[in-house]
C-alpha positions as CSV (number, residue, x, y, z in Angstrom):
1,X,58.0,70.4,-50.9
2,X,58.5,69.6,-47.2
3,X,55.1,68.0,-46.7
4,X,54.9,66.0,-50.1
5,X,55.0,62.7,-48.3
6,X,52.3,63.8,-45.8
7,X,49.2,63.5,-48.1
8,X,48.4,59.9,-48.1
9,X,44.8,59.6,-49.3
10,X,43.6,58.5,-52.6
11,X,42.2,60.8,-54.9
12,X,41.5,59.0,-57.9
13,X,38.0,57.8,-56.7
14,X,36.8,61.5,-56.5
15,X,38.8,62.9,-59.7
16,X,36.8,60.2,-61.8
17,X,33.3,61.5,-60.6
18,X,33.8,65.3,-61.8
19,X,36.5,65.3,-64.5
20,X,35.8,63.8,-67.8
21,X,37.1,60.5,-68.8
22,X,40.1,62.4,-70.7
23,X,41.2,64.0,-67.8
24,X,40.4,61.3,-65.4
25,X,42.5,58.8,-67.6
26,X,45.7,60.8,-66.9
27,X,47.4,57.7,-67.9
28,X,45.7,56.6,-70.9
29,X,45.3,58.2,-74.4
30,X,42.5,60.5,-75.6
31,X,39.6,59.0,-77.6
32,X,39.5,60.0,-81.5
33,X,36.1,61.4,-82.6
34,X,35.0,59.8,-85.9
35,X,32.3,61.4,-88.0
36,X,31.6,58.5,-90.0
37,X,31.0,56.4,-87.0
38,X,28.6,59.1,-85.6
39,X,26.7,59.3,-89.2
40,X,26.4,55.5,-89.1
41,X,24.9,55.4,-85.6
42,X,22.6,58.2,-86.6
43,X,21.2,56.1,-89.9
44,X,20.2,53.2,-87.1
45,X,18.4,55.8,-84.9
46,X,15.8,57.2,-87.7
47,X,12.1,58.3,-86.5
48,X,10.1,57.2,-89.1
49,X,6.5,58.5,-87.4
50,X,8.1,62.1,-88.5
51,X,8.6,61.2,-92.0
52,X,4.9,59.8,-92.7
53,X,3.3,62.9,-91.0
54,X,5.6,65.3,-93.4
55,X,4.5,63.3,-96.4
56,X,0.9,63.5,-95.3
57,X,1.1,67.1,-94.9
58,X,2.5,67.7,-98.1
59,X,-0.2,65.8,-99.9
60,X,-3.0,67.6,-98.1
61,X,-1.4,71.0,-99.1
62,X,-1.1,69.7,-102.9
63,X,-4.8,68.7,-102.8
64,X,-6.1,71.6,-101.1
65,X,-4.0,73.6,-103.7
66,X,-5.5,72.1,-106.4
67,X,-9.3,72.0,-105.3
68,X,-8.7,75.9,-104.2
69,X,-7.6,76.5,-107.9
70,X,-10.3,74.6,-109.7
71,X,-13.1,75.9,-107.5
72,X,-11.9,79.6,-108.1
73,X,-11.3,78.8,-111.9
74,X,-14.9,77.7,-112.3
75,X,-16.3,80.7,-110.2
76,X,-14.4,83.1,-112.6
77,X,-16.1,81.4,-115.5
78,X,-19.4,82.1,-114.0
79,X,-19.2,85.9,-112.8
80,X,-22.7,86.9,-111.6
81,X,-23.2,90.2,-112.7
82,X,-24.6,92.2,-109.9
83,X,-25.0,95.9,-109.0
84,X,-23.0,95.3,-105.7
85,X,-20.3,92.9,-107.0
86,X,-19.8,94.4,-110.3
87,X,-16.6,96.5,-110.4
88,X,-16.6,97.9,-113.9
89,X,-19.0,100.5,-113.5
90,X,-18.8,101.6,-117.2
91,X,-20.2,97.8,-118.3
92,X,-23.0,98.2,-115.7
93,X,-24.2,101.6,-117.2
94,X,-23.8,99.8,-120.7
95,X,-25.8,97.0,-119.6
96,X,-28.7,98.8,-117.9
97,X,-28.9,101.3,-120.8
98,X,-29.2,98.2,-123.4
99,X,-32.1,96.5,-121.1
100,X,-33.8,99.8,-120.7
101,X,-33.8,100.4,-124.1
102,X,-35.4,97.0,-125.0
103,X,-38.0,97.4,-122.3
104,X,-38.8,100.7,-124.0
105,X,-39.1,99.3,-127.3
106,X,-41.4,96.4,-125.9
107,X,-43.5,99.2,-124.3
108,X,-43.6,101.3,-127.3
109,X,-44.6,98.5,-129.8
110,X,-47.4,97.5,-127.4
111,X,-48.5,101.2,-127.4
112,X,-48.0,101.2,-131.6
113,X,-50.3,98.1,-131.9
114,X,-52.8,99.3,-129.4
115,X,-53.2,102.8,-131.9
116,X,-53.1,100.6,-134.9
117,X,-55.9,98.4,-133.3
118,X,-58.0,101.4,-132.4
119,X,-57.8,102.8,-135.6
120,X,-58.6,99.6,-137.4
121,X,-61.8,98.9,-135.2
122,X,-63.1,102.3,-136.0
123,X,-62.5,101.6,-139.7
124,X,-64.1,98.4,-139.3
125,X,-67.2,99.8,-137.7
126,X,-67.7,102.2,-140.8
127,X,-67.1,99.2,-143.3
128,X,-69.9,97.3,-141.5
129,X,-72.3,100.2,-141.2
130,X,-71.8,100.7,-145.1
131,X,-72.0,97.2,-145.9
132,X,-75.5,96.8,-144.5
133,X,-76.5,99.6,-146.3
134,X,-75.1,98.3,-149.8
135,X,-76.7,95.0,-149.4
136,X,-80.3,96.5,-148.7
137,X,-79.9,98.3,-152.0
138,X,-79.0,95.2,-153.9
139,X,-81.6,93.3,-152.2
140,X,-84.1,95.9,-153.3
141,X,-84.1,94.6,-156.8
142,X,-83.9,98.0,-158.3
143,X,-82.6,98.9,-161.6
144,X,-78.9,97.9,-162.1
145,X,-77.9,101.6,-163.4
146,X,-79.8,103.1,-160.3
147,X,-78.2,100.5,-157.9
148,X,-74.8,101.2,-159.6
149,X,-75.5,105.1,-158.6
150,X,-76.7,104.4,-155.0
151,X,-73.5,102.3,-154.3
152,X,-71.1,104.8,-155.7
153,X,-72.4,107.3,-153.4
154,X,-72.1,105.0,-150.2
155,X,-68.7,104.3,-151.5
156,X,-67.5,107.9,-151.4
157,X,-69.2,108.6,-148.0
158,X,-67.7,105.3,-146.7
159,X,-64.1,106.5,-148.0
160,X,-64.6,110.1,-146.5
161,X,-65.3,108.6,-143.2
162,X,-62.4,106.3,-143.2
163,X,-59.9,108.9,-144.3
164,X,-61.2,111.1,-141.5
165,X,-60.2,108.1,-139.0
166,X,-57.0,107.7,-140.7
167,X,-56.2,111.5,-140.5
168,X,-57.1,111.4,-136.9
169,X,-54.8,108.6,-135.8
170,X,-52.0,108.6,-138.6
171,X,-50.1,111.4,-136.8
172,X,-50.0,109.7,-133.4
173,X,-49.1,106.2,-135.2
174,X,-46.3,107.9,-137.3
175,X,-44.8,109.6,-134.0
176,X,-45.1,106.4,-132.0
177,X,-43.1,104.5,-134.8
178,X,-40.6,107.3,-135.0
179,X,-39.8,106.5,-131.2
180,X,-39.5,103.0,-132.1
181,X,-36.8,103.8,-134.7
182,X,-34.9,106.0,-132.5
183,X,-35.0,103.6,-129.6
184,X,-33.8,100.9,-131.9
185,X,-30.8,102.9,-133.1
186,X,-29.9,103.7,-129.6
187,X,-30.0,99.9,-128.5
188,X,-28.0,99.0,-131.6
189,X,-25.5,101.1,-130.4
190,X,-25.6,100.1,-126.8
191,X,-25.3,96.4,-127.8
192,X,-22.2,97.1,-130.0
193,X,-20.6,98.4,-126.9
194,X,-21.9,96.0,-124.6
195,X,-20.6,93.1,-126.8
196,X,-17.0,94.8,-126.7
197,X,-17.1,95.3,-122.9
198,X,-18.5,91.6,-121.6
199,X,-16.1,89.5,-123.2
200,X,-15.4,86.8,-121.0
201,X,-18.8,86.8,-119.2
202,X,-20.3,83.4,-119.5
203,X,-23.4,83.6,-117.6
204,X,-25.8,86.5,-115.9
205,X,-26.7,85.8,-112.6
206,X,-29.5,87.3,-110.0
207,X,-29.6,90.3,-111.9
208,X,-30.6,88.5,-115.0
209,X,-33.3,86.8,-113.1
210,X,-34.9,90.0,-112.1
211,X,-34.7,91.1,-115.7
212,X,-36.0,88.0,-117.1
213,X,-39.2,88.6,-114.6
214,X,-39.3,92.3,-116.0
215,X,-39.5,91.0,-119.4
216,X,-42.2,88.3,-118.5
217,X,-44.4,91.0,-117.5
218,X,-43.9,92.8,-120.6
219,X,-44.5,89.8,-122.7
220,X,-47.6,89.0,-120.8
221,X,-48.7,92.5,-121.6
222,X,-47.7,91.7,-125.3
223,X,-49.6,88.7,-125.1
224,X,-52.8,90.6,-124.1
225,X,-52.2,93.0,-127.2
226,X,-52.0,90.2,-129.3
227,X,-55.4,88.8,-127.9
228,X,-57.1,92.2,-128.8
229,X,-55.3,91.9,-132.2
230,X,-56.7,88.2,-132.7
231,X,-60.1,89.6,-131.7
232,X,-59.9,92.5,-134.3
233,X,-59.0,90.1,-137.0
234,X,-61.6,87.4,-136.2
235,X,-64.2,90.2,-136.5
236,X,-62.6,91.6,-139.6
237,X,-62.6,88.0,-141.0
238,X,-66.1,88.0,-140.4
239,X,-67.0,91.3,-142.2
240,X,-64.9,90.0,-145.0
241,X,-67.1,87.0,-145.1
242,X,-70.5,89.1,-145.1
243,X,-68.9,91.4,-147.8
244,X,-67.9,88.7,-150.3
245,X,-70.3,85.7,-149.2
246,X,-73.6,87.7,-148.7
247,X,-76.7,86.1,-147.5
248,X,-79.5,87.3,-149.8
249,X,-82.3,88.5,-147.6
250,X,-85.0,89.8,-150.2
251,X,-88.0,87.3,-151.0
252,X,-87.3,87.9,-154.8
253,X,-83.8,86.7,-154.7
254,X,-84.6,83.8,-152.4
255,X,-87.4,82.6,-154.9
256,X,-84.7,83.3,-157.6
257,X,-82.5,80.9,-156.0
258,X,-85.1,78.6,-155.3
259,X,-86.0,78.1,-158.9
260,X,-82.6,78.2,-160.7
261,X,-80.2,76.7,-158.4
262,X,-82.1,73.2,-157.9
263,X,-81.9,72.3,-161.9
264,X,-79.1,71.3,-163.9
265,X,-79.4,73.1,-167.5
266,X,-77.5,71.3,-170.1
267,X,-76.3,73.3,-173.3
268,X,-77.6,71.9,-176.8
269,X,-75.0,73.8,-179.2
270,X,-75.8,73.1,-183.0
271,X,-73.3,73.1,-185.8
272,X,-72.7,75.8,-188.4
273,X,-75.2,76.1,-191.1
274,X,-74.1,77.3,-194.7
275,X,-77.2,79.7,-195.0
276,X,-75.5,82.0,-192.4
277,X,-72.6,82.2,-195.2
278,X,-75.2,82.4,-198.3
279,X,-77.4,85.1,-196.7
280,X,-74.5,86.9,-195.5
281,X,-75.8,86.5,-191.8
282,X,-72.9,85.0,-190.1
283,X,-69.4,84.2,-190.9
284,X,-67.9,80.8,-190.0
285,X,-65.1,82.6,-188.2
286,X,-67.7,84.7,-185.9
287,X,-69.7,81.6,-185.3
288,X,-66.6,79.9,-184.0
289,X,-65.8,83.1,-182.0
290,X,-69.3,83.0,-180.3
291,X,-68.6,79.3,-179.5
292,X,-65.1,80.2,-177.9
293,X,-66.9,83.0,-175.7
294,X,-69.6,80.4,-174.3
295,X,-66.6,78.0,-173.6
296,X,-64.7,80.9,-171.6
297,X,-67.9,81.7,-169.7
298,X,-68.4,78.2,-168.7
299,X,-64.8,78.0,-167.6
300,X,-65.0,81.0,-165.6
301,X,-68.2,80.2,-163.8
302,X,-67.0,76.5,-163.0
303,X,-63.8,78.0,-161.5
304,X,-65.7,80.1,-159.1
305,X,-68.0,77.5,-158.4
306,X,-65.2,75.3,-157.1
307,X,-64.0,78.1,-154.7
308,X,-66.2,77.1,-151.9
309,X,-67.8,80.4,-151.2
310,X,-70.3,80.4,-148.3
311,X,-74.0,82.0,-147.8
312,X,-75.9,82.7,-150.6
313,X,-72.8,82.6,-152.9
314,X,-72.9,79.1,-154.2
315,X,-76.3,78.9,-154.9
316,X,-76.2,82.2,-156.8
317,X,-73.3,80.9,-159.0
318,X,-75.3,77.7,-159.6
319,X,-78.3,79.8,-160.8
320,X,-76.1,81.9,-162.9
321,X,-74.7,78.6,-164.7
322,X,-78.2,77.4,-165.2
323,X,-79.7,80.4,-166.3
324,X,-76.5,81.3,-168.8
325,X,-77.0,77.4,-170.3
326,X,-80.7,77.9,-170.8
327,X,-80.4,81.4,-172.7
328,X,-77.8,79.7,-174.9
329,X,-80.2,77.1,-175.5
330,X,-83.2,79.3,-176.2
331,X,-80.9,81.4,-178.4
332,X,-79.8,78.1,-180.2
333,X,-83.3,77.1,-180.8
334,X,-84.3,80.7,-182.1
335,X,-82.0,81.2,-184.8
336,X,-82.1,77.6,-186.1
337,X,-85.7,77.8,-186.1
338,X,-85.4,81.0,-188.1
339,X,-82.8,79.4,-190.7
340,X,-85.5,76.7,-191.2
341,X,-88.1,79.5,-191.9
342,X,-85.7,81.4,-194.3
343,X,-85.1,78.2,-196.0
344,X,-88.6,77.7,-196.6
345,X,-89.0,81.6,-197.5
346,X,-86.3,81.2,-199.8
347,X,-87.8,78.3,-201.6
348,X,-90.9,79.9,-202.2
349,X,-89.1,83.2,-203.6
350,X,-87.0,80.8,-206.0
351,X,-90.6,79.3,-207.3
352,X,-91.4,83.2,-208.0
353,X,-88.4,83.8,-209.6
354,X,-88.5,80.7,-211.7
355,X,-92.0,81.8,-212.8
356,X,-90.9,85.2,-214.0
357,X,-88.0,84.0,-215.8
358,X,-90.6,81.7,-217.7
359,X,-92.5,84.9,-218.7
360,X,-89.6,87.1,-219.7
361,X,-88.5,84.2,-221.9
362,X,-91.7,84.7,-224.0
363,X,-91.6,88.7,-224.0
364,X,-89.0,91.3,-224.8
365,X,-88.9,92.8,-221.7
366,X,-85.5,93.0,-219.7
367,X,-87.1,92.5,-216.0
368,X,-89.8,94.0,-214.0
369,X,-90.5,96.2,-211.1
370,X,-91.1,94.6,-207.9
371,X,-91.5,97.2,-205.3
372,X,-91.2,101.1,-206.0
373,X,-92.2,102.0,-202.4
374,X,-88.6,103.5,-201.9
375,X,-87.7,105.5,-205.2
376,X,-83.9,105.2,-204.1
377,X,-84.0,101.5,-203.5
378,X,-86.4,99.8,-205.9
379,X,-86.9,96.1,-206.0
380,X,-86.6,94.4,-209.2
381,X,-86.3,91.2,-211.1
382,X,-84.0,91.0,-213.9
383,X,-84.0,88.3,-216.7
384,X,-81.0,85.7,-215.8
385,X,-79.9,85.9,-219.3
386,X,-79.3,89.7,-219.1
387,X,-75.9,90.8,-217.7
388,X,-76.7,94.2,-216.2
389,X,-73.5,96.1,-214.8
390,X,-73.1,98.8,-211.8
391,X,-74.3,102.1,-212.9
392,X,-76.2,101.1,-216.3
393,X,-79.5,102.3,-216.7
394,X,-82.7,101.0,-218.0
395,X,-86.1,102.4,-219.4
396,X,-89.2,101.6,-217.6
397,X,-92.8,101.1,-219.6
398,X,-96.1,100.5,-218.3
399,X,-97.3,99.2,-221.9
400,X,-95.9,99.0,-225.1
401,X,-96.2,102.7,-225.7
402,X,-96.4,104.4,-222.0
403,X,-93.1,105.5,-221.0
404,X,-92.8,105.6,-217.3
405,X,-89.2,107.1,-216.3
406,X,-85.5,106.1,-216.4
407,X,-83.8,104.0,-213.4
408,X,-80.1,103.4,-212.6
409,X,-78.9,100.0,-211.5
410,X,-76.5,99.6,-208.2
411,X,-75.9,96.5,-206.1
412,X,-76.3,96.1,-202.5
413,X,-75.7,93.2,-200.0
414,X,-79.4,92.2,-200.9
415,X,-78.7,91.8,-204.3
416,X,-79.2,94.0,-207.3
417,X,-81.5,97.2,-206.8
418,X,-82.4,100.3,-208.9
419,X,-82.9,104.1,-207.9
420,X,-85.4,106.5,-209.9
421,X,-83.1,108.8,-212.4
422,X,-86.1,110.5,-214.1
423,X,-89.9,110.3,-214.4
424,X,-92.2,111.2,-217.2
425,X,-94.7,113.9,-216.0
426,X,-96.6,112.9,-212.9
427,X,-96.1,109.3,-213.2
428,X,-95.0,107.0,-210.6
429,X,-93.6,103.4,-210.9
430,X,-95.6,100.4,-210.0
431,X,-95.3,96.7,-209.6
432,X,-94.7,94.6,-212.9
433,X,-93.7,97.8,-214.7
434,X,-91.7,96.5,-217.7
435,X,-87.9,97.2,-217.7
436,X,-85.8,97.5,-221.0
437,X,-82.1,97.2,-220.9
438,X,-80.2,98.4,-224.1
439,X,-77.6,95.8,-224.6
440,X,-74.3,96.9,-226.2
């Protein structure tokens, strides 16, 4: 161009201010970019604070996640059953129904016990009233047969009143019992449903506390009923003690106890005497049986004495024991005294028989009439040398030539006897009429 040489000003400094180095350095070569060099430079320029903050954030996030998971898990294990929070309406209905049934059972049981106690109290009043009447009859000391009749009349009247009381109350008691059976059956069915529906539920919360308070109220009412029942049974025990451990009130019975309960009578049992067998009074077996009865009686009385009765029963049992022993001793003395007397009489009779035998040896008679008061049972004495058979006959004479009649011999437990077969005329047999027996 024509003016190429006109521009003299150096533009290099200006160009270096506005252009990149590559351009400004027209004559020089371009600088090559190295990725490895850049990464190397970056590693040398790390920011450690950012890394630390990031790690702390991650750690806090993990801790928070663990705590939240653990808390919610525990809370799930302890779900509070609440009317407002429980979502399963069917389970709530089953739960309420079961609890209502349990409440109803408790209430009905209390009502049932009240009905039973009321009936028993009425019966107990009747029992006590008639017990007083029975004791009055027993204490009067009337004959045993009359007392039994009077007491039987009282027992019948008492039973009629008791039956009437039972008839008035048994229908209500049965109806209440049937209600309880029905509610219990319903509760069992609800409990089965509840058991299936509430799996996984480990605890019952606020509603259970309210329910427990209601049940405590019912329990307090039940305890009140138990107190009433305990009072009834205490009075019933008092009635039983009065009935089976009476207090003797009559003066005669008091004197009886005072007289016979203070002593200590000892039995004095004797041995068997052969005279019993000889006279055919009492065999040895019957004698031993009698001794066994006395022993068994003592066993029963001593057992009753050891029971520990109250009121007038212990002295009464002691009196019975003493009186029984005294009676046994009296009979022992009585019959062994009779044995001694019989032995003496037998000795005298034997002397008479010996004397008659001596007379018969000198005379031809076979025997004598001893007593003919009873013609069908004549007492006789026959010579011991003469053998007399059952059903044989003999002739009776008063003198050698005066015939009185004919007799027939037979045996009894008292020995040989005779009966009149025939009499001669108006004659009657007398003691010491002579007997003649034809010996074949």
